[in-house]
TITORMAR-147178 format. One line per field, with one value per residue (C-alpha): x, y, z; residue in three letters; residue number from 0. Coordinates in Angstrom, 2 decimals, always signed. Each point is the difference from the previous one (the first is absolute). Layout:
BEGIN
east <- [X,...]
north <- [Y,...]
up <- [Z,...]
residu <- [ala,...]
num <- [NUM,...]
% end
This chain:
BEGIN
east <- [+0.65,-1.58,-0.13,+1.03,-0.23,+3.03,-0.29,+3.06,+2.03,+3.22,+0.22,+2.49,-2.41,-1.99,+3.05,+0.90,-3.62,+0.02,+2.97,-1.61,-3.26,+1.76,+2.14,-3.22,-1.40,-2.64,-0.92,+0.47,-1.29,+1.92,-1.18,+2.48,-0.51,+1.67,+1.17,+3.63,-0.35,-0.54,+3.14,+2.37,-2.39,-0.56,+3.75,+0.37,-2.76,+0.41,-1.01,-3.26,-0.69,+0.69,-2.31,-2.83,+0.34,+0.80,-1.86,-0.29,-2.79,+0.50,-2.02,+1.39,-2.15,-0.93,-1.89,-2.57,-3.42,-0.13,+3.77,+0.27,-3.34,+1.40,+2.70,-2.40,-2.40,+2.75,+1.00,-1.59,+1.90,-0.12,+1.75,+1.19,+3.20,-0.12,+3.31,-0.65,-2.09,-2.80,-2.44,-3.74,-1.70,-3.04,+1.71,-1.95,+1.26,-2.14,+2.82,+2.17,-0.23,+2.98,+1.33,+3.24,+0.93,+3.39,-0.95,+2.60,+1.13,-0.83,-3.65,+0.84,+2.47,-0.94,+2.56,-1.05,+1.42,+3.48,+2.19,-2.66,+2.25,-1.74,-2.77,-0.52,-2.07,-2.49,-2.49,-2.60,+1.90,-0.83,+1.79,-2.33,+1.05,-3.12,-0.53,+0.10,+3.28,+1.39,-0.35,+2.44,+3.27,+1.43,+0.90,-3.43,-1.55,+1.89,-1.03,-3.60,-0.23,+1.21,-2.47,-2.95,+0.74,+0.04,-3.09,-1.78,+0.82,-1.46,-3.05,-0.63,+0.14,-2.28,-2.59,+0.02,+0.74,+1.83,+0.68,+3.65,+1.69,+2.49,+3.35,+2.12,+3.70,+1.58,+3.79,+2.28,+3.34,+0.65,+3.60,+1.73,+1.71,-1.76,-1.38,-1.69,+1.73,+2.58,+1.02,+2.49,+0.84,-1.59,-3.26,-0.13,-3.25,-0.02,+0.63,+2.93,+1.41,+0.25,+2.37,+1.91,+0.58,+1.70,+1.90,+1.15,+0.94,-2.59,-2.08,-0.45,-2.62,-3.61,-2.12,-3.77,-1.60,+1.40,-1.29,+0.75,-0.54,+2.01,-1.68,+0.26,-1.95,-2.60,-0.33,-0.51,-2.69,-1.97,+0.10,-0.74,-2.93,-1.36,+0.18,-1.07,-3.67,+0.56,+1.33,-3.36,-1.20,+2.97,+2.53,+3.66,+3.00,+2.96,+3.41,+3.25,-0.03,+2.04,+3.03,+2.15,+1.80,+3.12,-0.08,+0.65,+3.05,+1.38,-0.50,+1.73,+3.01,+0.23,-0.31,+1.25,+2.65,+2.12,-2.98,-1.33,+3.32,+0.37,-3.54,+0.48,-3.03,-0.62,+0.00,-2.26,-0.58,+0.62,-2.42,-2.22,-3.21,-2.88,-0.75,+0.66,-3.71,-0.65,-2.36,-3.30,-0.21,-2.39,-1.80,+0.25,-1.21,-3.17,+1.98,+2.22,-2.89,-2.48,+2.23,+3.00,+2.31,+3.72,+1.94,+3.49,+2.65,+1.32,+3.55,-1.21,-1.95,+3.04,+2.32,-2.24,-0.91,+3.56,+1.07,-2.70,+1.15,+3.53,-1.34,-1.93,+3.06,+2.04,-2.63,+0.60,-3.27]
north <- [-14.73,+0.89,-1.73,+2.59,+0.20,+1.88,+0.90,+0.30,-1.82,-0.14,+3.77,+2.37,+1.34,-3.20,-2.20,+2.14,+0.05,-3.79,-0.25,+2.37,-1.97,-3.32,+1.49,+0.99,-3.50,+0.59,-2.59,+1.36,-0.95,+1.96,+0.45,-0.24,+0.09,-3.36,-2.89,+0.78,+3.40,-1.77,-2.17,+2.60,+0.91,-3.67,-0.32,+3.27,-0.90,-3.78,-0.55,+1.88,-1.72,-3.47,+0.64,+1.39,+3.46,+1.15,-1.09,+1.37,+0.38,+0.68,+2.90,+0.38,+2.95,+2.35,+2.26,-2.70,+0.33,-2.24,-0.60,-0.53,-1.77,-3.52,+0.65,+2.02,-2.94,-2.49,+1.49,+1.78,+3.26,+2.60,+2.67,+0.90,+1.98,+1.15,+1.11,-0.77,+2.05,+0.01,-1.48,-0.59,+0.59,-2.25,-2.47,-3.27,-0.93,+0.97,-0.96,+2.90,+2.89,+2.13,+1.07,+2.01,+1.42,+1.28,+3.25,+2.65,+3.55,+0.41,+0.13,+2.86,+2.29,+2.81,-0.28,+3.32,+1.78,-1.48,+0.33,+2.25,+1.52,+0.26,-2.45,-2.80,-2.85,-1.78,-2.81,+2.58,+0.72,-1.71,+0.09,+2.02,-1.77,-1.11,-3.13,+2.13,+1.65,-3.43,-1.00,+2.70,-1.68,-2.92,+1.97,+1.63,-3.41,-1.48,+2.77,-0.05,-3.79,+0.01,+2.73,-1.56,-3.42,+1.28,+2.12,-3.05,-1.93,+2.69,+0.38,-3.73,+0.04,+3.04,-1.36,-3.75,+0.07,-3.35,-2.23,+1.05,+3.29,+1.69,+1.61,+1.62,+0.75,+2.69,-0.48,+2.20,-1.34,-3.39,-1.05,-2.65,-3.38,-2.23,-3.23,-1.10,-2.20,+1.98,-1.98,+2.69,+3.50,+1.54,-1.62,+1.72,+1.81,+3.47,+2.06,-2.10,+0.00,+3.79,-0.49,-2.87,+1.89,+2.73,-2.59,-1.63,+3.26,-0.65,+3.16,+3.26,+0.60,+0.09,+2.79,+0.13,-0.95,+1.63,-2.37,-3.66,-3.02,-3.11,-3.15,-1.59,+2.88,-0.28,-3.72,+0.85,+2.49,-2.71,-2.36,+2.74,+1.25,-3.53,-0.49,+3.48,+0.70,+3.74,-0.49,-1.25,+2.14,+2.34,+1.34,+0.50,+1.72,-2.14,+1.60,+0.64,+3.52,+1.96,-1.27,+0.79,-2.47,+2.08,-1.68,-3.32,+1.43,+1.56,-3.21,-2.14,+2.34,+0.08,-3.75,-1.46,+2.49,-2.55,-1.41,+3.49,+1.01,-3.24,+0.30,+3.67,+1.07,+3.71,+1.84,+2.75,+2.50,-1.66,+1.15,+1.85,-1.93,+2.26,+2.97,+3.34,+0.73,-3.31,-2.92,-1.31,-2.21,-2.53,-0.20,-3.57,+0.69,-2.00,-3.16,+0.54,+0.64,-2.60,-2.77,+0.54,+0.41,+0.51,+0.98,-1.16,+2.70,+0.17,-0.84,-3.32,-0.79,+0.70,-2.03,-3.07,+0.42,+0.41,-2.96,-2.07,+1.23,-1.19,-3.41,-0.29,+1.03,-2.66,-2.56,+1.00,+1.83]
up <- [+20.82,-3.33,-3.35,-2.57,-3.78,-1.32,-3.68,-2.22,+2.63,-2.03,-0.47,+1.63,+2.62,+0.48,+0.62,+3.00,+1.20,-0.25,+2.33,+2.50,-0.01,+0.58,+2.77,+1.77,-0.29,-2.66,-2.61,-3.51,-3.42,-2.62,-3.56,-2.85,-3.77,-0.58,+2.15,-0.86,+1.68,+3.33,-0.13,+1.45,+2.84,+0.89,+0.42,+1.93,+2.42,-0.03,+3.62,-0.50,-3.33,+1.43,+2.96,-2.17,+1.50,-3.52,-3.13,-3.51,-2.51,-3.69,-1.40,-3.48,-1.09,+2.82,-2.42,-0.75,+1.67,+3.06,-0.16,+3.76,+0.52,+0.01,+2.58,+2.15,+0.06,+0.77,+3.37,+2.95,-0.21,+2.75,-2.05,-3.48,-0.57,-3.59,-1.49,-3.67,-2.38,-1.03,+2.51,-0.04,+3.31,-0.25,+2.30,+0.20,+3.47,+2.99,+2.38,-1.24,+2.44,-1.00,-3.39,-0.18,-3.39,-1.13,-1.68,-0.80,+0.69,-3.69,+1.08,+2.38,-1.76,-2.38,-2.82,-1.54,+3.07,-0.40,+3.08,+1.64,+2.70,+3.35,-0.86,+2.53,-1.41,+2.26,-0.42,-1.02,-3.24,-3.28,-3.31,-2.29,-3.23,-1.87,-2.07,-3.15,+1.01,+0.77,-3.64,-1.16,+0.93,+1.95,+3.15,+0.20,-0.59,+2.94,+2.39,-1.19,+0.30,+3.60,+0.93,-1.78,+1.46,+3.56,-0.53,-1.42,+3.15,+2.24,-2.24,+0.24,+3.80,+0.15,-2.41,+0.72,+3.73,-0.10,+2.99,+0.00,+0.87,-2.30,+0.73,-2.70,+0.33,-2.17,-0.11,-2.14,-1.30,+1.61,+0.53,+2.08,-0.10,-2.56,+1.43,-3.21,-2.57,-1.98,-3.12,-0.97,+1.18,-3.08,+1.11,+3.35,+0.75,-1.56,+3.14,+1.20,-3.51,+0.32,+2.95,-1.58,-3.24,+2.04,+2.08,-3.23,-1.73,-2.71,+0.38,+1.85,+2.71,-1.17,+1.49,+0.13,+3.33,+3.14,+2.69,+0.71,+2.25,+0.87,-1.35,+3.46,+1.51,-2.73,+0.76,+3.68,-0.97,-1.82,+2.97,+2.53,-2.09,-0.22,+3.77,+1.12,+0.63,-0.36,-3.54,-1.28,-2.92,+0.24,-2.47,+0.94,-1.51,+1.06,-0.43,+1.81,-1.43,-2.50,-1.85,-3.00,-2.29,+0.68,+3.41,-1.76,-1.73,+3.19,+1.97,-2.63,-0.17,+3.80,+0.60,-3.30,-1.16,-1.89,-1.85,-0.73,-1.52,-1.96,-1.40,-0.82,+2.02,-0.49,+3.34,-1.39,+2.83,+3.37,+2.68,-2.47,+0.35,-0.96,-2.27,+1.70,+0.22,+1.78,-0.67,+1.31,+3.07,+1.51,+3.32,+1.26,+3.53,-0.60,-0.77,+3.03,+2.37,-1.24,-1.35,+2.25,-2.98,+0.56,-3.09,-0.97,-0.65,-3.55,+1.13,+1.44,-3.16,-2.19,+2.25,-0.21,-3.66,-1.25,+2.11,-1.69,-3.40,+0.79,+1.03,-3.25,-2.01,+1.83,-1.06,-3.59,-0.49]
residu <- [met,ser,thr,val,leu,leu,thr,gly,ala,asn,gly,phe,ile,ala,ala,thr,ile,leu,arg,lys,leu,leu,glu,arg,gly,his,thr,val,val,gly,thr,val,arg,ser,glu,ser,lys,ala,thr,phe,leu,arg,glu,gln,phe,lys,val,ala,ala,asp,ser,asp,lys,leu,lys,phe,ala,val,val,asp,asp,ile,thr,ala,pro,gly,ala,phe,asp,glu,val,leu,arg,ala,tyr,gln,phe,asp,ala,val,leu,his,thr,ser,ser,pro,phe,arg,tyr,asn,ile,val,ala,pro,ser,val,lys,arg,val,val,val,thr,ser,ser,phe,ala,ser,val,val,asn,arg,thr,lys,gly,thr,trp,pro,gly,lys,val,tyr,thr,glu,ala,asp,trp,asn,pro,thr,thr,arg,glu,glu,gly,leu,lys,asp,val,ala,ser,gly,tyr,tyr,ala,ser,lys,thr,leu,ala,glu,gln,ala,ala,trp,asp,phe,val,lys,glu,lys,lys,pro,ser,phe,thr,leu,thr,thr,leu,cys,pro,pro,met,val,tyr,gly,pro,pro,glu,gln,glu,val,pro,ser,met,val,lys,leu,asn,val,ser,asn,leu,asp,ile,tyr,asp,ile,phe,asn,gly,ala,ser,asp,pro,thr,tyr,gly,val,trp,val,trp,ile,asp,val,arg,asp,leu,ala,asp,ala,his,val,leu,ala,met,asp,ser,ala,val,ala,ala,asn,gln,arg,tyr,ile,val,ser,gln,gly,asn,phe,ser,pro,gln,met,phe,val,asp,tyr,ile,trp,lys,his,tyr,pro,glu,arg,ala,ala,ala,lys,gly,ile,asn,lys,his,thr,pro,gly,lys,tyr,tyr,pro,asp,glu,gly,val,tyr,gly,val,asp,thr,ser,lys,ser,val,lys,glu,leu,gly,met,lys,tyr,thr,pro,ile,glu,asp,met,leu,arg,asp,thr,leu,lys,arg,phe,glu,glu,leu,glu,ala,glu,gly,lys]
num <- [0,1,2,3,4,5,6,7,8,9,10,11,12,13,14,15,16,17,18,19,20,21,22,23,24,25,26,27,28,29,30,31,32,33,34,35,36,37,38,39,40,41,42,43,44,45,46,47,48,49,50,51,52,53,54,55,56,57,58,59,60,61,62,63,64,65,66,67,68,69,70,71,72,73,74,75,76,77,78,79,80,81,82,83,84,85,86,87,88,89,90,91,92,93,94,95,96,97,98,99,100,101,102,103,104,105,106,107,108,109,110,111,112,113,114,115,116,117,118,119,120,121,122,123,124,125,126,127,128,129,130,131,132,133,134,135,136,137,138,139,140,141,142,143,144,145,146,147,148,149,150,151,152,153,154,155,156,157,158,159,160,161,162,163,164,165,166,167,168,169,170,171,172,173,174,175,176,177,178,179,180,181,182,183,184,185,186,187,188,189,190,191,192,193,194,195,196,197,198,199,200,201,202,203,204,205,206,207,208,209,210,211,212,213,214,215,216,217,218,219,220,221,222,223,224,225,226,227,228,229,230,231,232,233,234,235,236,237,238,239,240,241,242,243,244,245,246,247,248,249,250,251,252,253,254,255,256,257,258,259,260,261,262,263,264,265,266,267,268,269,270,271,272,273,274,275,276,277,278,279,280,281,282,283,284,285,286,287,288,289,290,291,292,293,294,295,296,297,298,299,300,301,302,303,304,305,306,307,308,309,310,311,312,313,314,315,316]
% end
C-alpha cells in the first residue's frame, strides 16, 4: 500500500477521497490550514488516526513558496493527491512517483460559445480565456485561473522532467453527500448549497454548467489515477454526463411532496431540462476505458445527498 499526501484534506472533495484511500488500506497524511480543521476528520476516521494510518500536517499558507516542503521531507510519500489550489510543482521528495491534480472542467470549456449545441468536449479541448481576459471580472478570473494552473502543471512536467508523473482530472459541477465538516447548512460547499437552497425553498435553480459528477465518483477517479500505470501523464474529463437543475426540482417534488409544498418550492417546468436547441456534452470514454470509471446516476446522488441534508438538519445544523 502507498503513503499518500492529500492536500486540503478537510475539503468537500478531499474528505471523500480520504475515506476511499483509507478503505483501500493506504496511509494518508492530510494537509489542513490549522490544527482545528483536522479535529472533525480525526473523529470521523478514529480507527485510522489511532493506528497512524491517518496523520495531519498544518500548512497555514499554501501560497507561500515551499509551503509543502516540510511535510514532503517528513515522510516517504509514494503519491501526492492535490485538491487544493494553488500548488508548486518543484516537489522536494524523490520518493514521490505519482501526482494527481484536481483541475476543473473550467479549464476545458469555452465560455464564449455558451451552450454550444452539438459540441462534445474532449480532453483535447482547452478553455481559451487568457490571463488578460481573466482580469476583467470575477467569473473570467476563475476560469482563467483554472486553465493557467493546469497548463503550468503540464509545462513544468514537460520542461523539468521530474521524477514523478502527472495526471489531471477535470470535473464539472460536483455534487453528492457531504462528508466534510458542516458547521451549519449555510456553510455547505457551494455546489451542494445550490441543491439545498432549492430543497429549503430559499432559491430557484441556478443554471450555468450542463455536466456534473458525483463526488464519490470523483474520489474514485483520484485513487484509480494514482494506482493506474496507464494514467501517467494523462488528462481526463470525469463526468456522469448532462444534467439540468430542473432535475433537482422534479426529484424533490416526486420524493418529498409534503416538504416541497410546505417550503413553497416552485415547480417551474417539470421535465423541461434543456434549451430547445440543446446543450454541449462531454466524451468521458477515456476515463471509462483507462481508469475503469463507473458513474453514479443523478437519482442515486440526489437520494443520498438529500438524506444527508435531512440528517444534518436533525443535528441542528
